[in-house]
Every structure is written in structure tokens, then in C-alpha cells.
mmCIF entry with sequence, helices, sheets and N, C-alpha, C, O atoms, coordinates in Angstrom:
data_MODEL
# 
_entry.id   MODEL 
# 
_entity.id                         1 
_entity.type                       polymer 
_entity.pdbx_number_of_molecules   1 
# 
_entity_poly.entity_id                      1 
_entity_poly.type                           'polypeptide(L)' 
_entity_poly.nstd_linkage                   no 
_entity_poly.nstd_monomer                   no 
_entity_poly.pdbx_seq_one_letter_code       LPTSHQALNSRANIIQLLNELEEYLNIKSQFGSLKLHSEIKNYA 
_entity_poly.pdbx_seq_one_letter_code_can   LPTSHQALNSRANIIQLLNELEEYLNIKSQFGSLKLHSEIKNYA 
_entity_poly.pdbx_strand_id                 A 
# 
loop_
_entity_poly_seq.entity_id 
_entity_poly_seq.num 
_entity_poly_seq.mon_id 
_entity_poly_seq.hetero 
1 1  LEU n 
1 2  PRO n 
1 3  THR n 
1 4  SER n 
1 5  HIS n 
1 6  GLN n 
1 7  ALA n 
1 8  LEU n 
1 9  ASN n 
1 10 SER n 
1 11 ARG n 
1 12 ALA n 
1 13 ASN n 
1 14 ILE n 
1 15 ILE n 
1 16 GLN n 
1 17 LEU n 
1 18 LEU n 
1 19 ASN n 
1 20 GLU n 
1 21 LEU n 
1 22 GLU n 
1 23 GLU n 
1 24 TYR n 
1 25 LEU n 
1 26 ASN n 
1 27 ILE n 
1 28 LYS n 
1 29 SER n 
1 30 GLN n 
1 31 PHE n 
1 32 GLY n 
1 33 SER n 
1 34 LEU n 
1 35 LYS n 
1 36 LEU n 
1 37 HIS n 
1 38 SER n 
1 39 GLU n 
1 40 ILE n 
1 41 LYS n 
1 42 ASN n 
1 43 TYR n 
1 44 ALA n 
# 
_struct_asym.id          A 
_struct_asym.entity_id   1 
# 
loop_
_struct_conf.conf_type_id 
_struct_conf.id 
_struct_conf.pdbx_PDB_helix_id 
_struct_conf.beg_label_comp_id 
_struct_conf.beg_label_asym_id 
_struct_conf.beg_label_seq_id 
_struct_conf.pdbx_beg_PDB_ins_code 
_struct_conf.end_label_comp_id 
_struct_conf.end_label_asym_id 
_struct_conf.end_label_seq_id 
_struct_conf.pdbx_end_PDB_ins_code 
_struct_conf.beg_auth_comp_id 
_struct_conf.beg_auth_asym_id 
_struct_conf.beg_auth_seq_id 
_struct_conf.end_auth_comp_id 
_struct_conf.end_auth_asym_id 
_struct_conf.end_auth_seq_id 
_struct_conf.pdbx_PDB_helix_class 
_struct_conf.details 
_struct_conf.pdbx_PDB_helix_length 
HELX_P HELX_P1 AA1 HIS A 5  ? SER A 29 ? HIS A 5  SER A 29 1 ? 25 
HELX_P HELX_P2 AA2 HIS A 37 ? TYR A 43 ? HIS A 37 TYR A 43 1 ? 7  
# 
_struct_conf_type.id          HELX_P 
_struct_conf_type.criteria    ? 
_struct_conf_type.reference   ? 
# 
loop_
_atom_site.group_PDB 
_atom_site.id 
_atom_site.type_symbol 
_atom_site.label_atom_id 
_atom_site.label_alt_id 
_atom_site.label_comp_id 
_atom_site.label_asym_id 
_atom_site.label_entity_id 
_atom_site.label_seq_id 
_atom_site.pdbx_PDB_ins_code 
_atom_site.Cartn_x 
_atom_site.Cartn_y 
_atom_site.Cartn_z 
_atom_site.occupancy 
_atom_site.B_iso_or_equiv 
_atom_site.pdbx_formal_charge 
_atom_site.auth_seq_id 
_atom_site.auth_comp_id 
_atom_site.auth_asym_id 
_atom_site.auth_atom_id 
_atom_site.pdbx_PDB_model_num 
ATOM 1   N N  . LEU A 1 1  ? 0.844   -1.182  -0.002  1.00 0.00 ? 1  LEU A N  1 
ATOM 2   C CA . LEU A 1 1  ? -0.052  0.046   0.001   1.00 0.00 ? 1  LEU A CA 1 
ATOM 3   C C  . LEU A 1 1  ? 0.852   1.282   -0.076  1.00 0.00 ? 1  LEU A C  1 
ATOM 4   O O  . LEU A 1 1  ? 1.992   1.274   0.389   1.00 0.00 ? 1  LEU A O  1 
ATOM 5   N N  . PRO A 1 2  ? 0.338   2.276   -0.640  1.00 0.00 ? 2  PRO A N  1 
ATOM 6   C CA . PRO A 1 2  ? 1.150   3.497   -0.600  1.00 0.00 ? 2  PRO A CA 1 
ATOM 7   C C  . PRO A 1 2  ? 1.282   3.988   0.834   1.00 0.00 ? 2  PRO A C  1 
ATOM 8   O O  . PRO A 1 2  ? 0.422   3.761   1.685   1.00 0.00 ? 2  PRO A O  1 
ATOM 9   N N  . THR A 1 3  ? 2.381   4.661   1.058   1.00 0.00 ? 3  THR A N  1 
ATOM 10  C CA . THR A 1 3  ? 2.746   5.107   2.375   1.00 0.00 ? 3  THR A CA 1 
ATOM 11  C C  . THR A 1 3  ? 2.445   6.575   2.700   1.00 0.00 ? 3  THR A C  1 
ATOM 12  O O  . THR A 1 3  ? 2.463   6.998   3.856   1.00 0.00 ? 3  THR A O  1 
ATOM 13  N N  . SER A 1 4  ? 2.176   7.309   1.665   1.00 0.00 ? 4  SER A N  1 
ATOM 14  C CA . SER A 1 4  ? 1.777   8.718   1.745   1.00 0.00 ? 4  SER A CA 1 
ATOM 15  C C  . SER A 1 4  ? 0.811   9.180   0.935   1.00 0.00 ? 4  SER A C  1 
ATOM 16  O O  . SER A 1 4  ? 0.443   8.451   0.013   1.00 0.00 ? 4  SER A O  1 
ATOM 17  N N  . HIS A 1 5  ? 0.259   10.374  1.104   1.00 0.00 ? 5  HIS A N  1 
ATOM 18  C CA . HIS A 1 5  ? -0.968  10.803  0.367   1.00 0.00 ? 5  HIS A CA 1 
ATOM 19  C C  . HIS A 1 5  ? -0.314  11.090  -1.169  1.00 0.00 ? 5  HIS A C  1 
ATOM 20  O O  . HIS A 1 5  ? -1.008  10.799  -2.144  1.00 0.00 ? 5  HIS A O  1 
ATOM 21  N N  . GLN A 1 6  ? 0.836   11.582  -1.336  1.00 0.00 ? 6  GLN A N  1 
ATOM 22  C CA . GLN A 1 6  ? 1.438   11.771  -2.578  1.00 0.00 ? 6  GLN A CA 1 
ATOM 23  C C  . GLN A 1 6  ? 1.505   10.427  -3.307  1.00 0.00 ? 6  GLN A C  1 
ATOM 24  O O  . GLN A 1 6  ? 1.059   10.292  -4.446  1.00 0.00 ? 6  GLN A O  1 
ATOM 25  N N  . ALA A 1 7  ? 2.037   9.503   -2.658  1.00 0.00 ? 7  ALA A N  1 
ATOM 26  C CA . ALA A 1 7  ? 2.167   8.131   -3.338  1.00 0.00 ? 7  ALA A CA 1 
ATOM 27  C C  . ALA A 1 7  ? 0.834   7.549   -3.816  1.00 0.00 ? 7  ALA A C  1 
ATOM 28  O O  . ALA A 1 7  ? 0.679   7.010   -4.912  1.00 0.00 ? 7  ALA A O  1 
ATOM 29  N N  . LEU A 1 8  ? -0.236  7.731   -2.764  1.00 0.00 ? 8  LEU A N  1 
ATOM 30  C CA . LEU A 1 8  ? -1.511  7.346   -3.235  1.00 0.00 ? 8  LEU A CA 1 
ATOM 31  C C  . LEU A 1 8  ? -2.163  8.025   -4.482  1.00 0.00 ? 8  LEU A C  1 
ATOM 32  O O  . LEU A 1 8  ? -2.867  7.453   -5.314  1.00 0.00 ? 8  LEU A O  1 
ATOM 33  N N  . ASN A 1 9  ? -1.810  9.333   -4.470  1.00 0.00 ? 9  ASN A N  1 
ATOM 34  C CA . ASN A 1 9  ? -2.270  10.047  -5.684  1.00 0.00 ? 9  ASN A CA 1 
ATOM 35  C C  . ASN A 1 9  ? -1.581  9.729   -7.008  1.00 0.00 ? 9  ASN A C  1 
ATOM 36  O O  . ASN A 1 9  ? -2.165  9.723   -8.092  1.00 0.00 ? 9  ASN A O  1 
ATOM 37  N N  . SER A 1 10 ? -0.289  9.466   -6.825  1.00 0.00 ? 10 SER A N  1 
ATOM 38  C CA . SER A 1 10 ? 0.511   8.966   -8.097  1.00 0.00 ? 10 SER A CA 1 
ATOM 39  C C  . SER A 1 10 ? -0.061  7.663   -8.510  1.00 0.00 ? 10 SER A C  1 
ATOM 40  O O  . SER A 1 10 ? -0.402  7.478   -9.678  1.00 0.00 ? 10 SER A O  1 
ATOM 41  N N  . ARG A 1 11 ? -0.180  6.744   -7.589  1.00 0.00 ? 11 ARG A N  1 
ATOM 42  C CA . ARG A 1 11 ? -0.838  5.489   -8.048  1.00 0.00 ? 11 ARG A CA 1 
ATOM 43  C C  . ARG A 1 11 ? -2.149  5.542   -8.695  1.00 0.00 ? 11 ARG A C  1 
ATOM 44  O O  . ARG A 1 11 ? -2.416  4.836   -9.668  1.00 0.00 ? 11 ARG A O  1 
ATOM 45  N N  . ALA A 1 12 ? -2.994  6.393   -8.154  1.00 0.00 ? 12 ALA A N  1 
ATOM 46  C CA . ALA A 1 12 ? -4.354  6.638   -8.655  1.00 0.00 ? 12 ALA A CA 1 
ATOM 47  C C  . ALA A 1 12 ? -4.294  7.247   -10.083 1.00 0.00 ? 12 ALA A C  1 
ATOM 48  O O  . ALA A 1 12 ? -5.079  6.948   -10.982 1.00 0.00 ? 12 ALA A O  1 
ATOM 49  N N  . ASN A 1 13 ? -3.289  8.119   -10.186 1.00 0.00 ? 13 ASN A N  1 
ATOM 50  C CA . ASN A 1 13 ? -3.178  8.796   -11.569 1.00 0.00 ? 13 ASN A CA 1 
ATOM 51  C C  . ASN A 1 13 ? -2.737  7.812   -12.583 1.00 0.00 ? 13 ASN A C  1 
ATOM 52  O O  . ASN A 1 13 ? -3.202  7.840   -13.723 1.00 0.00 ? 13 ASN A O  1 
ATOM 53  N N  . ILE A 1 14 ? -1.854  6.941   -12.206 1.00 0.00 ? 14 ILE A N  1 
ATOM 54  C CA . ILE A 1 14 ? -1.309  5.966   -13.095 1.00 0.00 ? 14 ILE A CA 1 
ATOM 55  C C  . ILE A 1 14 ? -2.444  4.935   -13.498 1.00 0.00 ? 14 ILE A C  1 
ATOM 56  O O  . ILE A 1 14 ? -2.543  4.582   -14.673 1.00 0.00 ? 14 ILE A O  1 
ATOM 57  N N  . ILE A 1 15 ? -3.281  4.463   -12.541 1.00 0.00 ? 15 ILE A N  1 
ATOM 58  C CA . ILE A 1 15 ? -4.326  3.626   -12.790 1.00 0.00 ? 15 ILE A CA 1 
ATOM 59  C C  . ILE A 1 15 ? -5.359  4.329   -13.775 1.00 0.00 ? 15 ILE A C  1 
ATOM 60  O O  . ILE A 1 15 ? -5.821  3.686   -14.718 1.00 0.00 ? 15 ILE A O  1 
ATOM 61  N N  . GLN A 1 16 ? -5.706  5.612   -13.557 1.00 0.00 ? 16 GLN A N  1 
ATOM 62  C CA . GLN A 1 16 ? -6.676  6.307   -14.271 1.00 0.00 ? 16 GLN A CA 1 
ATOM 63  C C  . GLN A 1 16 ? -6.020  6.415   -15.712 1.00 0.00 ? 16 GLN A C  1 
ATOM 64  O O  . GLN A 1 16 ? -6.748  6.198   -16.680 1.00 0.00 ? 16 GLN A O  1 
ATOM 65  N N  . LEU A 1 17 ? -4.815  6.706   -15.891 1.00 0.00 ? 17 LEU A N  1 
ATOM 66  C CA . LEU A 1 17 ? -4.167  6.767   -17.255 1.00 0.00 ? 17 LEU A CA 1 
ATOM 67  C C  . LEU A 1 17 ? -4.296  5.536   -17.935 1.00 0.00 ? 17 LEU A C  1 
ATOM 68  O O  . LEU A 1 17 ? -4.693  5.508   -19.100 1.00 0.00 ? 17 LEU A O  1 
ATOM 69  N N  . LEU A 1 18 ? -3.971  4.436   -17.259 1.00 0.00 ? 18 LEU A N  1 
ATOM 70  C CA . LEU A 1 18 ? -4.181  3.098   -17.980 1.00 0.00 ? 18 LEU A CA 1 
ATOM 71  C C  . LEU A 1 18 ? -5.501  2.673   -18.339 1.00 0.00 ? 18 LEU A C  1 
ATOM 72  O O  . LEU A 1 18 ? -5.720  1.965   -19.322 1.00 0.00 ? 18 LEU A O  1 
ATOM 73  N N  . ASN A 1 19 ? -6.422  3.111   -17.524 1.00 0.00 ? 19 ASN A N  1 
ATOM 74  C CA . ASN A 1 19 ? -7.804  2.737   -17.760 1.00 0.00 ? 19 ASN A CA 1 
ATOM 75  C C  . ASN A 1 19 ? -8.285  3.635   -19.002 1.00 0.00 ? 19 ASN A C  1 
ATOM 76  O O  . ASN A 1 19 ? -9.116  3.206   -19.802 1.00 0.00 ? 19 ASN A O  1 
ATOM 77  N N  . GLU A 1 20 ? -7.749  4.820   -19.100 1.00 0.00 ? 20 GLU A N  1 
ATOM 78  C CA . GLU A 1 20 ? -8.174  5.771   -20.278 1.00 0.00 ? 20 GLU A CA 1 
ATOM 79  C C  . GLU A 1 20 ? -7.473  5.224   -21.510 1.00 0.00 ? 20 GLU A C  1 
ATOM 80  O O  . GLU A 1 20 ? -8.051  5.214   -22.597 1.00 0.00 ? 20 GLU A O  1 
ATOM 81  N N  . LEU A 1 21 ? -6.276  4.784   -21.359 1.00 0.00 ? 21 LEU A N  1 
ATOM 82  C CA . LEU A 1 21 ? -5.481  4.209   -22.532 1.00 0.00 ? 21 LEU A CA 1 
ATOM 83  C C  . LEU A 1 21 ? -6.197  2.993   -23.058 1.00 0.00 ? 21 LEU A C  1 
ATOM 84  O O  . LEU A 1 21 ? -6.345  2.844   -24.271 1.00 0.00 ? 21 LEU A O  1 
ATOM 85  N N  . GLU A 1 22 ? -6.624  2.164   -22.227 1.00 0.00 ? 22 GLU A N  1 
ATOM 86  C CA . GLU A 1 22 ? -7.326  0.932   -22.500 1.00 0.00 ? 22 GLU A CA 1 
ATOM 87  C C  . GLU A 1 22 ? -8.643  1.266   -23.332 1.00 0.00 ? 22 GLU A C  1 
ATOM 88  O O  . GLU A 1 22 ? -8.967  0.676   -24.363 1.00 0.00 ? 22 GLU A O  1 
ATOM 89  N N  . GLU A 1 23 ? -9.294  2.215   -22.778 1.00 0.00 ? 23 GLU A N  1 
ATOM 90  C CA . GLU A 1 23 ? -10.669 2.609   -23.399 1.00 0.00 ? 23 GLU A CA 1 
ATOM 91  C C  . GLU A 1 23 ? -10.312 3.226   -24.790 1.00 0.00 ? 23 GLU A C  1 
ATOM 92  O O  . GLU A 1 23 ? -11.009 2.923   -25.758 1.00 0.00 ? 23 GLU A O  1 
ATOM 93  N N  . TYR A 1 24 ? -9.348  4.002   -24.916 1.00 0.00 ? 24 TYR A N  1 
ATOM 94  C CA . TYR A 1 24 ? -8.861  4.570   -26.174 1.00 0.00 ? 24 TYR A CA 1 
ATOM 95  C C  . TYR A 1 24 ? -8.576  3.553   -27.194 1.00 0.00 ? 24 TYR A C  1 
ATOM 96  O O  . TYR A 1 24 ? -8.888  3.694   -28.376 1.00 0.00 ? 24 TYR A O  1 
ATOM 97  N N  . LEU A 1 25 ? -7.942  2.467   -26.684 1.00 0.00 ? 25 LEU A N  1 
ATOM 98  C CA . LEU A 1 25 ? -7.447  1.379   -27.634 1.00 0.00 ? 25 LEU A CA 1 
ATOM 99  C C  . LEU A 1 25 ? -8.662  0.511   -28.079 1.00 0.00 ? 25 LEU A C  1 
ATOM 100 O O  . LEU A 1 25 ? -8.738  0.022   -29.206 1.00 0.00 ? 25 LEU A O  1 
ATOM 101 N N  . ASN A 1 26 ? -9.594  0.358   -27.120 1.00 0.00 ? 26 ASN A N  1 
ATOM 102 C CA . ASN A 1 26 ? -10.833 -0.392  -27.389 1.00 0.00 ? 26 ASN A CA 1 
ATOM 103 C C  . ASN A 1 26 ? -11.600 0.278   -28.546 1.00 0.00 ? 26 ASN A C  1 
ATOM 104 O O  . ASN A 1 26 ? -12.000 -0.357  -29.522 1.00 0.00 ? 26 ASN A O  1 
ATOM 105 N N  . ILE A 1 27 ? -11.793 1.697   -28.362 1.00 0.00 ? 27 ILE A N  1 
ATOM 106 C CA . ILE A 1 27 ? -12.538 2.480   -29.349 1.00 0.00 ? 27 ILE A CA 1 
ATOM 107 C C  . ILE A 1 27 ? -11.824 2.534   -30.597 1.00 0.00 ? 27 ILE A C  1 
ATOM 108 O O  . ILE A 1 27 ? -12.479 2.589   -31.637 1.00 0.00 ? 27 ILE A O  1 
ATOM 109 N N  . LYS A 1 28 ? -10.482 2.525   -30.633 1.00 0.00 ? 28 LYS A N  1 
ATOM 110 C CA . LYS A 1 28 ? -9.614  2.592   -31.931 1.00 0.00 ? 28 LYS A CA 1 
ATOM 111 C C  . LYS A 1 28 ? -9.775  1.310   -32.589 1.00 0.00 ? 28 LYS A C  1 
ATOM 112 O O  . LYS A 1 28 ? -9.877  1.298   -33.816 1.00 0.00 ? 28 LYS A O  1 
ATOM 113 N N  . SER A 1 29 ? -9.815  0.130   -31.867 1.00 0.00 ? 29 SER A N  1 
ATOM 114 C CA . SER A 1 29 ? -9.908  -1.120  -32.509 1.00 0.00 ? 29 SER A CA 1 
ATOM 115 C C  . SER A 1 29 ? -11.265 -1.350  -33.143 1.00 0.00 ? 29 SER A C  1 
ATOM 116 O O  . SER A 1 29 ? -11.371 -2.188  -34.039 1.00 0.00 ? 29 SER A O  1 
ATOM 117 N N  . GLN A 1 30 ? -12.325 -0.639  -32.717 1.00 0.00 ? 30 GLN A N  1 
ATOM 118 C CA . GLN A 1 30 ? -13.609 -0.754  -33.345 1.00 0.00 ? 30 GLN A CA 1 
ATOM 119 C C  . GLN A 1 30 ? -13.549 -0.225  -34.805 1.00 0.00 ? 30 GLN A C  1 
ATOM 120 O O  . GLN A 1 30 ? -14.352 -0.627  -35.647 1.00 0.00 ? 30 GLN A O  1 
ATOM 121 N N  . PHE A 1 31 ? -12.597 0.668   -35.083 1.00 0.00 ? 31 PHE A N  1 
ATOM 122 C CA . PHE A 1 31 ? -12.530 1.167   -36.425 1.00 0.00 ? 31 PHE A CA 1 
ATOM 123 C C  . PHE A 1 31 ? -11.610 0.392   -37.363 1.00 0.00 ? 31 PHE A C  1 
ATOM 124 O O  . PHE A 1 31 ? -11.390 0.778   -38.511 1.00 0.00 ? 31 PHE A O  1 
ATOM 125 N N  . GLY A 1 32 ? -11.059 -0.752  -36.821 1.00 0.00 ? 32 GLY A N  1 
ATOM 126 C CA . GLY A 1 32 ? -10.317 -1.692  -37.644 1.00 0.00 ? 32 GLY A CA 1 
ATOM 127 C C  . GLY A 1 32 ? -8.869  -1.362  -37.766 1.00 0.00 ? 32 GLY A C  1 
ATOM 128 O O  . GLY A 1 32 ? -8.126  -2.118  -38.391 1.00 0.00 ? 32 GLY A O  1 
ATOM 129 N N  . SER A 1 33 ? -8.413  -0.233  -37.183 1.00 0.00 ? 33 SER A N  1 
ATOM 130 C CA . SER A 1 33 ? -6.985  0.057   -37.306 1.00 0.00 ? 33 SER A CA 1 
ATOM 131 C C  . SER A 1 33 ? -6.127  -0.706  -36.311 1.00 0.00 ? 33 SER A C  1 
ATOM 132 O O  . SER A 1 33 ? -4.908  -0.749  -36.477 1.00 0.00 ? 33 SER A O  1 
ATOM 133 N N  . LEU A 1 34 ? -6.750  -1.347  -35.218 1.00 0.00 ? 34 LEU A N  1 
ATOM 134 C CA . LEU A 1 34 ? -6.072  -2.140  -34.319 1.00 0.00 ? 34 LEU A CA 1 
ATOM 135 C C  . LEU A 1 34 ? -6.922  -3.317  -34.102 1.00 0.00 ? 34 LEU A C  1 
ATOM 136 O O  . LEU A 1 34 ? -8.142  -3.305  -34.266 1.00 0.00 ? 34 LEU A O  1 
ATOM 137 N N  . LYS A 1 35 ? -6.194  -4.395  -33.705 1.00 0.00 ? 35 LYS A N  1 
ATOM 138 C CA . LYS A 1 35 ? -6.927  -5.492  -33.248 1.00 0.00 ? 35 LYS A CA 1 
ATOM 139 C C  . LYS A 1 35 ? -6.719  -5.767  -31.779 1.00 0.00 ? 35 LYS A C  1 
ATOM 140 O O  . LYS A 1 35 ? -5.585  -5.639  -31.316 1.00 0.00 ? 35 LYS A O  1 
ATOM 141 N N  . LEU A 1 36 ? -7.748  -6.143  -30.992 1.00 0.00 ? 36 LEU A N  1 
ATOM 142 C CA . LEU A 1 36 ? -7.590  -6.478  -29.631 1.00 0.00 ? 36 LEU A CA 1 
ATOM 143 C C  . LEU A 1 36 ? -6.749  -7.606  -29.438 1.00 0.00 ? 36 LEU A C  1 
ATOM 144 O O  . LEU A 1 36 ? -6.719  -8.474  -30.310 1.00 0.00 ? 36 LEU A O  1 
ATOM 145 N N  . HIS A 1 37 ? -5.954  -7.721  -28.246 1.00 0.00 ? 37 HIS A N  1 
ATOM 146 C CA . HIS A 1 37 ? -5.036  -8.915  -28.061 1.00 0.00 ? 37 HIS A CA 1 
ATOM 147 C C  . HIS A 1 37 ? -5.921  -10.184 -28.061 1.00 0.00 ? 37 HIS A C  1 
ATOM 148 O O  . HIS A 1 37 ? -5.466  -11.228 -28.527 1.00 0.00 ? 37 HIS A O  1 
ATOM 149 N N  . SER A 1 38 ? -7.079  -10.129 -27.591 1.00 0.00 ? 38 SER A N  1 
ATOM 150 C CA . SER A 1 38 ? -7.929  -11.488 -27.437 1.00 0.00 ? 38 SER A CA 1 
ATOM 151 C C  . SER A 1 38 ? -8.273  -11.822 -29.002 1.00 0.00 ? 38 SER A C  1 
ATOM 152 O O  . SER A 1 38 ? -8.281  -13.010 -29.323 1.00 0.00 ? 38 SER A O  1 
ATOM 153 N N  . GLU A 1 39 ? -8.548  -10.861 -29.958 1.00 0.00 ? 39 GLU A N  1 
ATOM 154 C CA . GLU A 1 39 ? -8.684  -11.223 -31.359 1.00 0.00 ? 39 GLU A CA 1 
ATOM 155 C C  . GLU A 1 39 ? -7.558  -11.749 -32.011 1.00 0.00 ? 39 GLU A C  1 
ATOM 156 O O  . GLU A 1 39 ? -7.631  -12.653 -32.843 1.00 0.00 ? 39 GLU A O  1 
ATOM 157 N N  . ILE A 1 40 ? -6.426  -11.156 -31.622 1.00 0.00 ? 40 ILE A N  1 
ATOM 158 C CA . ILE A 1 40 ? -5.155  -11.712 -32.246 1.00 0.00 ? 40 ILE A CA 1 
ATOM 159 C C  . ILE A 1 40 ? -4.878  -13.132 -31.975 1.00 0.00 ? 40 ILE A C  1 
ATOM 160 O O  . ILE A 1 40 ? -4.464  -13.908 -32.836 1.00 0.00 ? 40 ILE A O  1 
ATOM 161 N N  . LYS A 1 41 ? -5.140  -13.473 -30.649 1.00 0.00 ? 41 LYS A N  1 
ATOM 162 C CA . LYS A 1 41 ? -4.968  -14.875 -30.255 1.00 0.00 ? 41 LYS A CA 1 
ATOM 163 C C  . LYS A 1 41 ? -5.880  -15.775 -31.118 1.00 0.00 ? 41 LYS A C  1 
ATOM 164 O O  . LYS A 1 41 ? -5.417  -16.849 -31.503 1.00 0.00 ? 41 LYS A O  1 
ATOM 165 N N  . ASN A 1 42 ? -7.085  -15.438 -31.438 1.00 0.00 ? 42 ASN A N  1 
ATOM 166 C CA . ASN A 1 42 ? -8.032  -16.248 -32.184 1.00 0.00 ? 42 ASN A CA 1 
ATOM 167 C C  . ASN A 1 42 ? -7.621  -16.491 -33.644 1.00 0.00 ? 42 ASN A C  1 
ATOM 168 O O  . ASN A 1 42 ? -8.087  -17.427 -34.293 1.00 0.00 ? 42 ASN A O  1 
ATOM 169 N N  . TYR A 1 43 ? -6.722  -15.608 -34.142 1.00 0.00 ? 43 TYR A N  1 
ATOM 170 C CA . TYR A 1 43 ? -6.156  -15.775 -35.593 1.00 0.00 ? 43 TYR A CA 1 
ATOM 171 C C  . TYR A 1 43 ? -5.052  -16.630 -35.662 1.00 0.00 ? 43 TYR A C  1 
ATOM 172 O O  . TYR A 1 43 ? -4.724  -17.148 -36.729 1.00 0.00 ? 43 TYR A O  1 
ATOM 173 N N  . ALA A 1 44 ? -4.338  -16.857 -34.415 1.00 0.00 ? 44 ALA A N  1 
ATOM 174 C CA . ALA A 1 44 ? -3.142  -17.652 -34.490 1.00 0.00 ? 44 ALA A CA 1 
ATOM 175 C C  . ALA A 1 44 ? -3.424  -19.163 -34.585 1.00 0.00 ? 44 ALA A C  1 
ATOM 176 O O  . ALA A 1 44 ? -2.491  -19.962 -34.655 1.00 0.00 ? 44 ALA A O  1 
# 
């Protein structure tokens, strides 16, 4: 667990960034320019 308020905020910001990046990649994949990792495995 984070030991300070600043460490907690840093961790929360990283998690939020990763969630937003995942959402962006999911939306981008719907337009066919990217394939999701699970879809790539199905083609192998």
C-alpha cells in the first residue's frame, strides 16, 4: 500500500491513465486500425 498521500495520488493517476488508454485502444480497435489482443490470439 502507498505510504503517503502523494504516493496514493501518484498510483491513482497511473491507474486512471491506464484505464483511459485501454478505453482509447478499445475504441480505436472498433475502427479496424487495431485488433484487440484477444482477437489476435484467435487468428493464430
